[in-house]
Structures are given as structure tokens and as C-alpha cells.
N, CA, C and O atoms as CSV, one atom per row, in Angstrom:
chain,resi,resn,atom,element,x,y,z
A,1,ARG,N,N,19.004,-4.620,7.430
A,1,ARG,CA,C,18.721,-5.778,6.607
A,1,ARG,C,C,19.837,-5.951,5.594
A,1,ARG,O,O,20.231,-7.089,5.339
A,2,LEU,N,N,20.365,-4.904,5.007
A,2,LEU,CA,C,21.390,-5.006,4.016
A,2,LEU,C,C,22.672,-5.635,4.610
A,2,LEU,O,O,23.321,-6.459,3.966
A,3,MET,N,N,23.014,-5.242,5.815
A,3,MET,CA,C,24.204,-5.810,6.410
A,3,MET,C,C,24.037,-7.333,6.585
A,3,MET,O,O,24.980,-8.093,6.366
A,4,GLY,N,N,22.816,-7.773,6.984
A,4,GLY,CA,C,22.599,-9.175,7.158
A,4,GLY,C,C,22.728,-9.938,5.812
A,4,GLY,O,O,23.280,-11.037,5.773
A,5,ILE,N,N,22.222,-9.351,4.734
A,5,ILE,CA,C,22.340,-9.947,3.441
A,5,ILE,C,C,23.781,-9.991,3.011
A,5,ILE,O,O,24.243,-11.020,2.521
A,6,LEU,N,N,24.518,-8.887,3.183
A,6,LEU,CA,C,25.957,-8.893,2.809
A,6,LEU,C,C,26.787,-9.861,3.638
A,6,LEU,O,O,27.667,-10.529,3.096
A,7,ASN,N,N,26.524,-9.956,4.971
A,7,ASN,CA,C,27.231,-10.908,5.800
A,7,ASN,C,C,26.958,-12.324,5.337
A,7,ASN,O,O,27.889,-13.124,5.240
A,8,ARG,N,N,25.734,-12.654,5.051
A,8,ARG,CA,C,25.358,-13.981,4.586
A,8,ARG,C,C,26.046,-14.266,3.243
A,8,ARG,O,O,26.586,-15.356,3.053
A,9,LEU,N,N,26.037,-13.327,2.331
A,9,LEU,CA,C,26.683,-13.470,1.051
A,9,LEU,C,C,28.161,-13.661,1.180
A,9,LEU,O,O,28.742,-14.502,0.494
A,10,GLY,N,N,28.805,-12.874,2.074
A,10,GLY,CA,C,30.226,-13.065,2.351
A,10,GLY,C,C,30.584,-14.430,2.897
A,10,GLY,O,O,31.577,-15.034,2.491
A,11,SER,N,N,29.775,-14.907,3.812
A,11,SER,CA,C,30.011,-16.260,4.369
A,11,SER,C,C,29.842,-17.331,3.301
A,11,SER,O,O,30.633,-18.271,3.222
A,12,LEU,N,N,28.813,-17.185,2.484
A,12,LEU,CA,C,28.660,-18.169,1.401
A,12,LEU,C,C,29.781,-18.151,0.428
A,12,LEU,O,O,30.227,-19.213,-0.006
A,13,LEU,N,N,30.288,-16.940,0.043
A,13,LEU,CA,C,31.355,-16.830,-0.886
A,13,LEU,C,C,32.640,-17.434,-0.299
A,13,LEU,O,O,33.393,-18.106,-1.004
A,14,GLU,N,N,32.888,-17.185,1.016
A,14,GLU,CA,C,34.009,-17.727,1.655
A,14,GLU,C,C,34.020,-19.243,1.628
A,14,GLU,O,O,35.031,-19.868,1.307
A,15,SER,N,N,32.842,-19.841,1.983
A,15,SER,CA,C,32.714,-21.293,2.033
A,15,SER,C,C,32.816,-21.844,0.595
A,15,SER,O,O,33.293,-22.961,0.393
A,16,TYR,N,N,32.382,-21.084,-0.368
A,16,TYR,CA,C,32.407,-21.528,-1.719
A,16,TYR,C,C,33.839,-21.562,-2.258
A,16,TYR,O,O,34.183,-22.438,-3.052
A,17,ILE,N,N,34.676,-20.609,-1.827
A,17,ILE,CA,C,36.033,-20.459,-2.340
A,17,ILE,C,C,36.954,-21.393,-1.585
A,17,ILE,O,O,37.813,-22.019,-2.206
A,18,HIS,N,N,36.819,-21.515,-0.281
A,18,HIS,CA,C,37.754,-22.315,0.502
A,18,HIS,C,C,37.136,-23.659,0.912
A,18,HIS,O,O,35.916,-23.792,1.008
A,19,ASP,N,N,37.990,-24.635,1.146
A,19,ASP,CA,C,37.510,-25.993,1.438
A,19,ASP,C,C,37.409,-26.273,2.940
A,19,ASP,O,O,37.184,-27.424,3.316
A,20,GLY,N,N,37.559,-25.306,3.787
A,20,GLY,CA,C,37.488,-25.541,5.233
A,20,GLY,C,C,38.814,-25.664,5.860
A,20,GLY,O,O,38.923,-25.578,7.083
A,21,HIS,N,N,39.861,-25.865,5.071
A,21,HIS,CA,C,41.230,-25.959,5.573
A,21,HIS,C,C,42.064,-24.774,5.131
A,21,HIS,O,O,43.292,-24.797,5.218
A,22,GLY,N,N,41.393,-23.745,4.660
A,22,GLY,CA,C,42.086,-22.545,4.209
A,22,GLY,C,C,42.604,-22.636,2.828
A,22,GLY,O,O,43.283,-21.712,2.379
A,23,ARG,N,N,42.318,-23.733,2.091
A,23,ARG,CA,C,42.788,-23.911,0.731
A,23,ARG,C,C,41.662,-23.593,-0.241
A,23,ARG,O,O,40.494,-23.729,0.123
A,24,LEU,N,N,41.960,-23.189,-1.422
A,24,LEU,CA,C,40.959,-22.922,-2.444
A,24,LEU,C,C,40.420,-24.221,-2.937
A,24,LEU,O,O,41.152,-25.200,-3.074
A,25,ASN,N,N,39.089,-24.239,-3.217
A,25,ASN,CA,C,38.477,-25.365,-3.772
A,25,ASN,C,C,39.004,-25.583,-5.197
A,25,ASN,O,O,39.224,-24.634,-5.949
A,26,ALA,N,N,39.199,-26.856,-5.541
A,26,ALA,CA,C,39.727,-27.199,-6.881
A,26,ALA,C,C,38.691,-26.900,-7.957
A,26,ALA,O,O,39.054,-26.520,-9.070
A,27,GLY,N,N,37.440,-27.061,-7.652
A,27,GLY,CA,C,36.404,-26.844,-8.615
A,27,GLY,C,C,35.049,-27.013,-8.020
A,27,GLY,O,O,34.844,-27.914,-7.207
A,28,ALA,N,N,34.118,-26.186,-8.391
A,28,ALA,CA,C,32.739,-26.301,-7.867
A,28,ALA,C,C,31.957,-27.173,-8.788
A,28,ALA,O,O,32.209,-27.223,-9.992
A,29,GLU,N,N,30.995,-27.869,-8.214
A,29,GLU,CA,C,30.167,-28.771,-8.994
A,29,GLU,C,C,28.811,-28.091,-9.288
A,29,GLU,O,O,27.797,-28.406,-8.665
A,30,GLY,N,N,28.824,-27.196,-10.208
A,30,GLY,CA,C,27.570,-26.494,-10.608
A,30,GLY,C,C,27.286,-25.358,-9.661
A,30,GLY,O,O,27.969,-25.182,-8.652
A,31,PRO,N,N,26.270,-24.589,-9.994
A,31,PRO,CA,C,25.889,-23.458,-9.178
A,31,PRO,C,C,25.379,-23.863,-7.784
A,31,PRO,O,O,24.623,-24.824,-7.650
A,32,ASP,N,N,25.790,-23.140,-6.782
A,32,ASP,CA,C,25.387,-23.396,-5.398
A,32,ASP,C,C,23.994,-22.787,-5.176
A,32,ASP,O,O,23.823,-21.584,-5.368
A,33,PRO,N,N,23.015,-23.575,-4.784
A,33,PRO,CA,C,21.653,-23.014,-4.572
A,33,PRO,C,C,21.607,-21.950,-3.507
A,33,PRO,O,O,20.856,-20.981,-3.618
A,34,GLU,N,N,22.428,-22.129,-2.447
A,34,GLU,CA,C,22.465,-21.138,-1.367
A,34,GLU,C,C,22.976,-19.778,-1.865
A,34,GLU,O,O,22.438,-18.717,-1.551
A,35,LEU,N,N,24.052,-19.880,-2.665
A,35,LEU,CA,C,24.654,-18.686,-3.231
A,35,LEU,C,C,23.670,-18.011,-4.227
A,35,LEU,O,O,23.544,-16.787,-4.258
A,36,GLU,N,N,23.009,-18.810,-5.003
A,36,GLU,CA,C,22.010,-18.259,-5.931
A,36,GLU,C,C,20.889,-17.528,-5.152
A,36,GLU,O,O,20.449,-16.449,-5.548
A,37,ALA,N,N,20.445,-18.136,-4.045
A,37,ALA,CA,C,19.378,-17.566,-3.207
A,37,ALA,C,C,19.867,-16.263,-2.598
A,37,ALA,O,O,19.103,-15.305,-2.481
A,38,ALA,N,N,21.160,-16.221,-2.203
A,38,ALA,CA,C,21.665,-14.975,-1.601
A,38,ALA,C,C,21.720,-13.873,-2.625
A,38,ALA,O,O,21.381,-12.728,-2.325
A,39,TYR,N,N,22.144,-14.202,-3.838
A,39,TYR,CA,C,22.182,-13.180,-4.928
A,39,TYR,C,C,20.756,-12.711,-5.255
A,39,TYR,O,O,20.532,-11.519,-5.468
A,40,ASP,N,N,19.797,-13.637,-5.295
A,40,ASP,CA,C,18.395,-13.245,-5.582
A,40,ASP,C,C,17.926,-12.297,-4.487
A,40,ASP,O,O,17.296,-11.281,-4.780
A,41,GLU,N,N,18.222,-12.616,-3.233
A,41,GLU,CA,C,17.768,-11.771,-2.115
A,41,GLU,C,C,18.438,-10.386,-2.201
A,41,GLU,O,O,17.787,-9.370,-1.957
A,42,LEU,N,N,19.711,-10.346,-2.540
A,42,LEU,CA,C,20.390,-9.101,-2.663
A,42,LEU,C,C,19.765,-8.246,-3.856
A,42,LEU,O,O,19.494,-7.053,-3.713
A,43,ASN,N,N,19.570,-8.900,-4.970
A,43,ASN,CA,C,18.982,-8.198,-6.126
A,43,ASN,C,C,17.581,-7.696,-5.765
A,43,ASN,O,O,17.203,-6.590,-6.149
A,44,GLU,N,N,16.815,-8.498,-5.033
A,44,GLU,CA,C,15.444,-8.025,-4.632
A,44,GLU,C,C,15.550,-6.785,-3.705
A,44,GLU,O,O,14.779,-5.834,-3.835
A,45,TYR,N,N,16.502,-6.821,-2.787
A,45,TYR,CA,C,16.680,-5.688,-1.886
A,45,TYR,C,C,17.085,-4.425,-2.578
A,45,TYR,O,O,16.607,-3.338,-2.253
A,46,LEU,N,N,18.012,-4.576,-3.583
A,46,LEU,CA,C,18.493,-3.425,-4.316
A,46,LEU,C,C,17.518,-2.918,-5.321
A,46,LEU,O,O,17.574,-1.751,-5.708
A,47,GLY,N,N,16.598,-3.787,-5.768
A,47,GLY,CA,C,15.597,-3.361,-6.720
A,47,GLY,C,C,16.201,-3.409,-8.141
A,47,GLY,O,O,17.416,-3.291,-8.300
A,48,LYS,N,N,15.380,-3.576,-9.132
A,48,LYS,CA,C,15.866,-3.669,-10.497
A,48,LYS,C,C,16.461,-2.385,-10.956
A,48,LYS,O,O,17.305,-2.407,-11.852
A,49,GLY,N,N,16.077,-1.249,-10.398
A,49,GLY,CA,C,16.627,0.006,-10.808
A,49,GLY,C,C,18.051,0.287,-10.325
A,49,GLY,O,O,18.739,1.138,-10.888
A,50,GLY,N,N,18.488,-0.411,-9.302
A,50,GLY,CA,C,19.815,-0.261,-8.745
A,50,GLY,C,C,20.789,-1.207,-9.447
A,50,GLY,O,O,20.486,-1.851,-10.451
A,51,ALA,N,N,21.966,-1.241,-8.852
A,51,ALA,CA,C,23.025,-2.135,-9.348
A,51,ALA,C,C,22.581,-3.587,-9.077
A,51,ALA,O,O,22.180,-3.937,-7.967
A,52,ALA,N,N,22.668,-4.414,-10.129
A,52,ALA,CA,C,22.253,-5.832,-9.966
A,52,ALA,C,C,23.498,-6.671,-10.078
A,52,ALA,O,O,24.436,-6.340,-10.802
A,53,PHE,N,N,23.488,-7.776,-9.337
A,53,PHE,CA,C,24.608,-8.698,-9.300
A,53,PHE,C,C,24.199,-9.974,-10.051
A,53,PHE,O,O,23.153,-10.568,-9.791
A,54,ALA,N,N,25.066,-10.370,-10.991
A,54,ALA,CA,C,24.794,-11.560,-11.770
A,54,ALA,C,C,25.273,-12.802,-11.014
A,54,ALA,O,O,24.848,-13.917,-11.317
A,55,GLY,N,N,26.157,-12.608,-10.031
A,55,GLY,CA,C,26.621,-13.739,-9.265
A,55,GLY,C,C,27.478,-14.677,-10.149
A,55,GLY,O,O,28.234,-14.234,-11.014
A,56,ASN,N,N,27.324,-15.986,-9.891
A,56,ASN,CA,C,28.068,-16.918,-10.725
A,56,ASN,C,C,27.210,-17.513,-11.830
A,56,ASN,O,O,27.446,-18.640,-12.265
A,57,ARG,N,N,26.252,-16.789,-12.267
A,57,ARG,CA,C,25.314,-17.322,-13.238
A,57,ARG,C,C,25.875,-17.273,-14.646
A,57,ARG,O,O,25.309,-17.890,-15.549
A,58,GLY,N,N,26.974,-16.554,-14.862
A,58,GLY,CA,C,27.527,-16.537,-16.198
A,58,GLY,C,C,26.779,-15.643,-17.170
A,58,GLY,O,O,27.057,-15.686,-18.368
A,59,LYS,N,N,25.847,-14.843,-16.701
A,59,LYS,CA,C,25.146,-13.952,-17.611
A,59,LYS,C,C,24.842,-12.676,-16.838
A,59,LYS,O,O,24.700,-12.698,-15.616
A,60,ALA,N,N,24.748,-11.605,-17.535
A,60,ALA,CA,C,24.462,-10.323,-16.893
A,60,ALA,C,C,22.984,-10.306,-16.460
A,60,ALA,O,O,22.123,-10.905,-17.103
A,61,ALA,N,N,22.725,-9.609,-15.365
A,61,ALA,CA,C,21.340,-9.476,-14.890
A,61,ALA,C,C,20.571,-8.609,-15.882
A,61,ALA,O,O,21.139,-7.727,-16.526
A,62,GLU,N,N,19.271,-8.872,-15.994
A,62,GLU,CA,C,18.407,-8.119,-16.914
A,62,GLU,C,C,18.399,-6.682,-16.511
A,62,GLU,O,O,18.158,-6.365,-15.346
A,63,GLN,N,N,18.656,-5.805,-17.441
A,63,GLN,CA,C,18.726,-4.409,-17.169
A,63,GLN,C,C,17.345,-3.760,-17.510
A,63,GLN,O,O,16.721,-4.123,-18.507
A,64,PRO,N,N,16.890,-2.818,-16.686
A,64,PRO,CA,C,15.640,-2.142,-17.007
A,64,PRO,C,C,15.848,-1.256,-18.226
A,64,PRO,O,O,16.979,-0.927,-18.584
A,65,PRO,N,N,14.744,-0.873,-18.859
A,65,PRO,CA,C,14.880,-0.012,-19.994
A,65,PRO,C,C,15.560,1.298,-19.629
A,65,PRO,O,O,15.372,1.804,-18.522
A,66,ASP,N,N,16.349,1.857,-20.546
A,66,ASP,CA,C,16.959,3.155,-20.262
A,66,ASP,C,C,15.878,4.211,-20.368
A,66,ASP,O,O,14.996,4.157,-21.226
A,67,PHE,N,N,15.978,5.159,-19.477
A,67,PHE,CA,C,15.005,6.265,-19.495
A,67,PHE,C,C,15.685,7.538,-19.876
A,67,PHE,O,O,16.718,7.873,-19.297
A,68,PRO,N,N,15.150,8.271,-20.830
A,68,PRO,CA,C,15.669,9.591,-21.134
A,68,PRO,C,C,15.514,10.510,-19.979
A,68,PRO,O,O,14.676,10.298,-19.103
A,69,GLU,N,N,16.330,11.547,-19.970
A,69,GLU,CA,C,16.324,12.510,-18.846
A,69,GLU,C,C,14.944,13.154,-18.603
A,69,GLU,O,O,14.624,13.562,-17.486
A,70,GLU,N,N,14.146,13.233,-19.664
A,70,GLU,CA,C,12.788,13.841,-19.488
A,70,GLU,C,C,11.843,13.080,-18.510
A,70,GLU,O,O,10.826,13.602,-18.053
A,71,PHE,N,N,12.238,11.834,-18.223
A,71,PHE,CA,C,11.440,11.050,-17.239
A,71,PHE,C,C,11.828,11.283,-15.791
A,71,PHE,O,O,11.169,10.777,-14.882
A,72,ARG,N,N,12.872,12.030,-15.572
A,72,ARG,CA,C,13.326,12.312,-14.187
A,72,ARG,C,C,12.242,12.896,-13.319
A,72,ARG,O,O,12.105,12.495,-12.163
A,73,ALA,N,N,11.465,13.828,-13.833
A,73,ALA,CA,C,10.371,14.438,-13.076
A,73,ALA,C,C,9.284,13.446,-12.741
A,73,ALA,O,O,8.642,13.545,-11.696
A,74,ASP,N,N,9.075,12.483,-13.634
A,74,ASP,CA,C,8.015,11.456,-13.351
A,74,ASP,C,C,8.447,10.571,-12.228
A,74,ASP,O,O,7.629,10.244,-11.369
A,75,PHE,N,N,9.684,10.168,-12.186
A,75,PHE,CA,C,10.191,9.357,-11.047
A,75,PHE,C,C,10.131,10.181,-9.766
A,75,PHE,O,O,9.762,9.682,-8.703
A,76,ALA,N,N,10.500,11.448,-9.888
A,76,ALA,CA,C,10.426,12.316,-8.646
A,76,ALA,C,C,8.986,12.443,-8.185
A,76,ALA,O,O,8.743,12.457,-6.978
A,77,GLU,N,N,8.012,12.536,-9.098
A,77,GLU,CA,C,6.606,12.631,-8.692
A,77,GLU,C,C,6.182,11.394,-7.897
A,77,GLU,O,O,5.375,11.498,-6.973
A,78,LEU,N,N,6.721,10.231,-8.251
A,78,LEU,CA,C,6.400,9.008,-7.505
A,78,LEU,C,C,7.238,8.873,-6.252
A,78,LEU,O,O,6.967,8.027,-5.400
A,79,GLY,N,N,8.290,9.735,-6.137
A,79,GLY,CA,C,9.115,9.698,-4.943
A,79,GLY,C,C,10.133,8.523,-4.952
A,79,GLY,O,O,10.517,8.034,-3.889
A,80,VAL,N,N,10.544,8.099,-6.093
A,80,VAL,CA,C,11.484,6.971,-6.217
A,80,VAL,C,C,12.738,7.457,-6.982
A,80,VAL,O,O,12.653,8.448,-7.708
A,81,PRO,N,N,13.867,6.799,-6.840
A,81,PRO,CA,C,15.051,7.160,-7.599
A,81,PRO,C,C,14.876,6.989,-9.104
A,81,PRO,O,O,14.189,6.086,-9.581
A,82,PHE,N,N,15.532,7.903,-9.835
A,82,PHE,CA,C,15.436,7.897,-11.324
A,82,PHE,C,C,15.842,6.521,-11.835
A,82,PHE,O,O,16.893,6.007,-11.450
A,83,GLY,N,N,15.046,5.931,-12.676
A,83,GLY,CA,C,15.301,4.615,-13.276
A,83,GLY,C,C,14.896,3.453,-12.430
A,83,GLY,O,O,15.269,2.322,-12.740
A,84,SER,N,N,14.145,3.672,-11.366
A,84,SER,CA,C,13.702,2.591,-10.476
A,84,SER,C,C,12.933,1.508,-11.254
A,84,SER,O,O,12.331,1.776,-12.293
A,85,GLY,N,N,12.975,0.284,-10.720
A,85,GLY,CA,C,12.322,-0.833,-11.341
A,85,GLY,C,C,10.780,-0.763,-11.270
A,85,GLY,O,O,10.198,0.080,-10.587
A,86,GLU,N,N,10.174,-1.667,-11.991
A,86,GLU,CA,C,8.726,-1.756,-12.089
A,86,GLU,C,C,8.090,-1.921,-10.729
A,86,GLU,O,O,7.142,-1.210,-10.396
A,87,LYS,N,N,8.574,-2.807,-9.971
A,87,LYS,CA,C,7.963,-3.143,-8.644
A,87,LYS,C,C,8.040,-1.936,-7.712
A,87,LYS,O,O,7.068,-1.623,-7.025
A,88,THR,N,N,9.178,-1.261,-7.685
A,88,THR,CA,C,9.349,-0.077,-6.855
A,88,THR,C,C,8.388,1.044,-7.270
A,88,THR,O,O,7.770,1.698,-6.429
A,89,CYS,N,N,8.283,1.242,-8.556
A,89,CYS,CA,C,7.360,2.302,-9.058
A,89,CYS,C,C,5.910,1.953,-8.704
A,89,CYS,O,O,5.146,2.822,-8.282
A,90,LYS,N,N,5.542,0.709,-8.873
A,90,LYS,CA,C,4.141,0.328,-8.655
A,90,LYS,C,C,3.780,0.440,-7.170
A,90,LYS,O,O,2.681,0.868,-6.816
A,91,GLU,N,N,4.719,0.049,-6.315
A,91,GLU,CA,C,4.465,0.201,-4.844
A,91,GLU,C,C,4.322,1.650,-4.435
A,91,GLU,O,O,3.434,2.005,-3.658
A,92,ALA,N,N,5.208,2.491,-4.966
A,92,ALA,CA,C,5.126,3.919,-4.676
A,92,ALA,C,C,3.825,4.523,-5.195
A,92,ALA,O,O,3.191,5.327,-4.512
A,93,TYR,N,N,3.434,4.133,-6.403
A,93,TYR,CA,C,2.218,4.594,-7.044
A,93,TYR,C,C,0.983,4.289,-6.179
A,93,TYR,O,O,0.150,5.153,-5.904
A,94,LYS,N,N,0.912,3.031,-5.771
A,94,LYS,CA,C,-0.249,2.596,-4.960
A,94,LYS,C,C,-0.262,3.317,-3.572
A,94,LYS,O,O,-1.310,3.718,-3.065
A,95,LYS,N,N,0.919,3.452,-3.011
A,95,LYS,CA,C,0.983,4.176,-1.710
A,95,LYS,C,C,0.525,5.621,-1.834
A,95,LYS,O,O,-0.220,6.111,-0.986
A,96,LEU,N,N,0.960,6.300,-2.875
A,96,LEU,CA,C,0.560,7.699,-3.092
A,96,LEU,C,C,-0.894,7.840,-3.350
A,96,LEU,O,O,-1.534,8.779,-2.877
A,97,LEU,N,N,-1.460,6.859,-4.142
A,97,LEU,CA,C,-2.910,6.979,-4.407
A,97,LEU,C,C,-3.722,6.728,-3.138
A,97,LEU,O,O,-4.783,7.331,-2.975
A,98,LYS,N,N,-3.280,5.891,-2.265
A,98,LYS,CA,C,-3.983,5.666,-0.978
A,98,LYS,C,C,-3.951,6.947,-0.141
A,98,LYS,O,O,-4.959,7.322,0.459
A,99,ILE,N,N,-2.808,7.613,-0.098
A,99,ILE,CA,C,-2.648,8.832,0.745
A,99,ILE,C,C,-3.464,9.994,0.126
A,99,ILE,O,O,-4.165,10.716,0.834
A,100,HIS,N,N,-3.360,10.148,-1.160
A,100,HIS,CA,C,-3.929,11.363,-1.810
A,100,HIS,C,C,-5.270,11.191,-2.538
A,100,HIS,O,O,-5.718,12.075,-3.268
A,101,HIS,N,N,-5.888,10.043,-2.321
A,101,HIS,CA,C,-7.146,9.814,-3.028
A,101,HIS,C,C,-8.152,10.922,-2.595
A,101,HIS,O,O,-8.301,11.191,-1.403
A,102,PRO,N,N,-8.815,11.538,-3.550
A,102,PRO,CA,C,-9.757,12.629,-3.200
A,102,PRO,C,C,-10.850,12.231,-2.222
A,102,PRO,O,O,-11.290,13.079,-1.445
A,103,ASP,N,N,-11.310,10.995,-2.220
A,103,ASP,CA,C,-12.362,10.544,-1.341
A,103,ASP,C,C,-11.890,10.628,0.151
A,103,ASP,O,O,-12.716,10.792,1.049
A,104,ARG,N,N,-10.639,10.521,0.383
A,104,ARG,CA,C,-10.086,10.603,1.733
A,104,ARG,C,C,-10.164,12.022,2.277
A,104,ARG,O,O,-10.093,12.243,3.485
A,105,HIS,N,N,-10.312,12.989,1.357
A,105,HIS,CA,C,-10.295,14.436,1.772
A,105,HIS,C,C,-11.615,15.091,1.447
A,105,HIS,O,O,-11.668,16.306,1.259
A,106,ALA,N,N,-12.701,14.307,1.375
A,106,ALA,CA,C,-14.004,14.800,0.952
A,106,ALA,C,C,-14.526,15.855,1.941
A,106,ALA,O,O,-15.341,16.679,1.524
A,107,GLY,N,N,-14.126,15.890,3.195
A,107,GLY,CA,C,-14.661,16.830,4.177
A,107,GLY,C,C,-14.128,18.222,4.055
A,107,GLY,O,O,-14.673,19.137,4.673
A,108,HIS,N,N,-13.096,18.426,3.293
A,108,HIS,CA,C,-12.446,19.718,3.195
A,108,HIS,C,C,-12.155,20.011,1.698
A,108,HIS,O,O,-11.335,19.367,1.045
A,109,GLU,N,N,-12.902,21.044,1.206
A,109,GLU,CA,C,-12.841,21.326,-0.250
A,109,GLU,C,C,-11.437,21.682,-0.715
A,109,GLU,O,O,-11.032,21.255,-1.796
A,110,GLY,N,N,-10.700,22.430,0.046
A,110,GLY,CA,C,-9.308,22.839,-0.365
A,110,GLY,C,C,-8.404,21.643,-0.414
A,110,GLY,O,O,-7.630,21.507,-1.362
A,111,ASN,N,N,-8.466,20.754,0.582
A,111,ASN,CA,C,-7.637,19.553,0.579
A,111,ASN,C,C,-8.071,18.579,-0.528
A,111,ASN,O,O,-7.242,17.884,-1.116
A,112,MET,N,N,-9.411,18.539,-0.805
A,112,MET,CA,C,-9.890,17.667,-1.845
A,112,MET,C,C,-9.326,18.095,-3.217
A,112,MET,O,O,-8.956,17.252,-4.035
A,113,LYS,N,N,-9.268,19.409,-3.449
A,113,LYS,CA,C,-8.750,19.905,-4.708
A,113,LYS,C,C,-7.273,19.565,-4.856
A,113,LYS,O,O,-6.852,19.113,-5.921
A,114,LYS,N,N,-6.475,19.774,-3.802
A,114,LYS,CA,C,-5.052,19.453,-3.783
A,114,LYS,C,C,-4.869,17.931,-4.028
A,114,LYS,O,O,-4.006,17.527,-4.806
A,115,ALA,N,N,-5.673,17.115,-3.368
A,115,ALA,CA,C,-5.584,15.654,-3.526
A,115,ALA,C,C,-5.915,15.260,-4.944
A,115,ALA,O,O,-5.264,14.382,-5.512
A,116,THR,N,N,-6.915,15.893,-5.527
A,116,THR,CA,C,-7.296,15.591,-6.933
A,116,THR,C,C,-6.162,15.944,-7.871
A,116,THR,O,O,-5.855,15.178,-8.784
A,117,ASP,N,N,-5.523,17.109,-7.659
A,117,ASP,CA,C,-4.414,17.506,-8.506
A,117,ASP,C,C,-3.215,16.569,-8.361
A,117,ASP,O,O,-2.575,16.195,-9.344
A,118,LYS,N,N,-2.926,16.201,-7.109
A,118,LYS,CA,C,-1.793,15.308,-6.863
A,118,LYS,C,C,-2.065,13.921,-7.478
A,118,LYS,O,O,-1.159,13.338,-8.072
A,119,THR,N,N,-3.279,13.387,-7.353
A,119,THR,CA,C,-3.653,12.107,-7.909
A,119,THR,C,C,-3.509,12.107,-9.420
A,119,THR,O,O,-3.061,11.125,-10.012
A,120,ALA,N,N,-3.896,13.228,-10.045
A,120,ALA,CA,C,-3.762,13.347,-11.482
A,120,ALA,C,C,-2.331,13.340,-11.913
A,120,ALA,O,O,-1.993,12.723,-12.924
A,121,ARG,N,N,-1.452,14.027,-11.155
A,121,ARG,CA,C,-0.026,14.056,-11.547
A,121,ARG,C,C,0.629,12.731,-11.334
A,121,ARG,O,O,1.468,12.329,-12.141
A,122,VAL,N,N,0.271,12.007,-10.243
A,122,VAL,CA,C,0.831,10.727,-9.974
A,122,VAL,C,C,0.381,9.676,-11.037
A,122,VAL,O,O,1.181,8.854,-11.486
A,123,ASN,N,N,-0.931,9.729,-11.427
A,123,ASN,CA,C,-1.411,8.849,-12.465
A,123,ASN,C,C,-0.711,9.114,-13.771
A,123,ASN,O,O,-0.354,8.172,-14.478
A,124,ALA,N,N,-0.505,10.365,-14.113
A,124,ALA,CA,C,0.145,10.711,-15.410
A,124,ALA,C,C,1.601,10.255,-15.401
A,124,ALA,O,O,2.075,9.687,-16.385
A,125,ALA,N,N,2.296,10.489,-14.334
A,125,ALA,CA,C,3.694,10.089,-14.230
A,125,ALA,C,C,3.860,8.587,-14.308
A,125,ALA,O,O,4.736,8.104,-15.025
A,126,TYR,N,N,3.057,7.850,-13.602
A,126,TYR,CA,C,3.133,6.392,-13.615
A,126,TYR,C,C,2.781,5.858,-15.024
A,126,TYR,O,O,3.437,4.935,-15.507
A,127,GLU,N,N,1.781,6.413,-15.666
A,127,GLU,CA,C,1.417,5.946,-16.961
A,127,GLU,C,C,2.530,6.227,-17.974
A,127,GLU,O,O,2.806,5.372,-18.815
A,128,ARG,N,N,3.191,7.416,-17.920
A,128,ARG,CA,C,4.292,7.704,-18.852
A,128,ARG,C,C,5.446,6.717,-18.659
A,128,ARG,O,O,6.042,6.261,-19.634
A,129,ILE,N,N,5.767,6.382,-17.381
A,129,ILE,CA,C,6.864,5.485,-17.117
A,129,ILE,C,C,6.543,4.068,-17.620
A,129,ILE,O,O,7.375,3.421,-18.256
A,130,GLU,N,N,5.321,3.600,-17.324
A,130,GLU,CA,C,4.936,2.243,-17.744
A,130,GLU,C,C,4.810,2.148,-19.270
A,130,GLU,O,O,5.167,1.122,-19.850
A,131,ARG,N,N,4.309,3.201,-19.927
A,131,ARG,CA,C,4.253,3.158,-21.364
A,131,ARG,C,C,5.612,3.033,-21.947
A,131,ARG,O,O,5.817,2.260,-22.883
A,132,HIS,N,N,6.590,3.799,-21.404
A,132,HIS,CA,C,7.988,3.688,-21.882
A,132,HIS,C,C,8.571,2.268,-21.644
A,132,HIS,O,O,9.300,1.749,-22.489
A,133,ARG,N,N,8.257,1.678,-20.540
A,133,ARG,CA,C,8.709,0.309,-20.233
A,133,ARG,C,C,8.159,-0.653,-21.306
A,133,ARG,O,O,8.900,-1.470,-21.852
A,134,ARG,N,N,6.863,-0.544,-21.597
A,134,ARG,CA,C,6.198,-1.460,-22.557
A,134,ARG,C,C,6.826,-1.274,-23.968
A,134,ARG,O,O,7.097,-2.249,-24.668
A,135,GLU,N,N,7.041,-0.030,-24.353
A,135,GLU,CA,C,7.556,0.225,-25.699
A,135,GLU,C,C,9.030,-0.049,-25.791
A,135,GLU,O,O,9.543,-0.286,-26.884
A,136,GLY,N,N,9.740,-0.023,-24.661
A,136,GLY,CA,C,11.176,-0.237,-24.654
A,136,GLY,C,C,11.550,-1.688,-24.662
A,136,GLY,O,O,12.734,-1.989,-24.812
A,137,ARG,N,N,10.589,-2.652,-24.506
A,137,ARG,CA,C,10.883,-4.063,-24.424
A,137,ARG,C,C,10.500,-4.787,-25.690
A,137,ARG,O,O,10.026,-5.922,-25.633
A,138,ARG,N,N,10.689,-4.176,-26.800
A,138,ARG,CA,C,10.286,-4.821,-28.086
A,138,ARG,C,C,11.026,-6.080,-28.352
A,138,ARG,O,O,10.801,-6.724,-29.376
């Protein structure tokens, strides 16, 4: 999927820069909606926690809150890269809760205890990350 996005972005940039005869365009008439859509798609694919492209928007992409090193274990508990965006964390959180919910392991007491412990760790990690996001956006 990434290669498709990059190929599309490359084609759009080439058409944006050249006029079809191999010459540079003298000037663009405002932002190109196709190019903007390509940048949006690329940013969505990379996630807010990764490198974001501002494209030709003339402004930097919104940066996620900086996380102190002490949050590294919380991101690891969710199974996402350190500093991942809100959407990525929420998706991982929901997925882990579905897998490790104690009710899914009710037939086996040992597995139920492990699932309860894992669910508690996932809940705590997600809550710490989200609390930091809320407080970091003053």
C-alpha cells in the first residue's frame, strides 16, 4: 500500500512541477486538491506518531505531544511504537481488550487470571498515555 501511495504522490508532484512538455510550470494556481488528498492519505498511512508531511500547505503538520521516556513501557504494553498517535493507540487498546478480556477465558482459571492481569496493565497504560495527551494540549 505504501508503494502505491508513494507512486501516486510522485506522479502528482511530477505533473505539478512540469507542464507536460518537460518544462517547469511558471506558477501554480492555489493548492492542488489531488496533491492535498495524496498528502492526507500518506499522513494517515504513516500515523500521527510517525513523520508527517506538510506538503504544499505552507504550515507544519500538527505534532503529537512529546512523551517523556517513562512512557516507553506504556506504548510497549499496547504494542505500538513509542510516541504513536491517538488513533493507533486506541485501535491497539481495543484489539488487546478483545483478545485478553477475562470473560473470553472464563473456562480456565489460570488463563482467566492472566487475562485479568493483562487487561489491567493495558487499561493502565492506555489511561496514562491519554491523560498525558489531554494535559499536554493546554
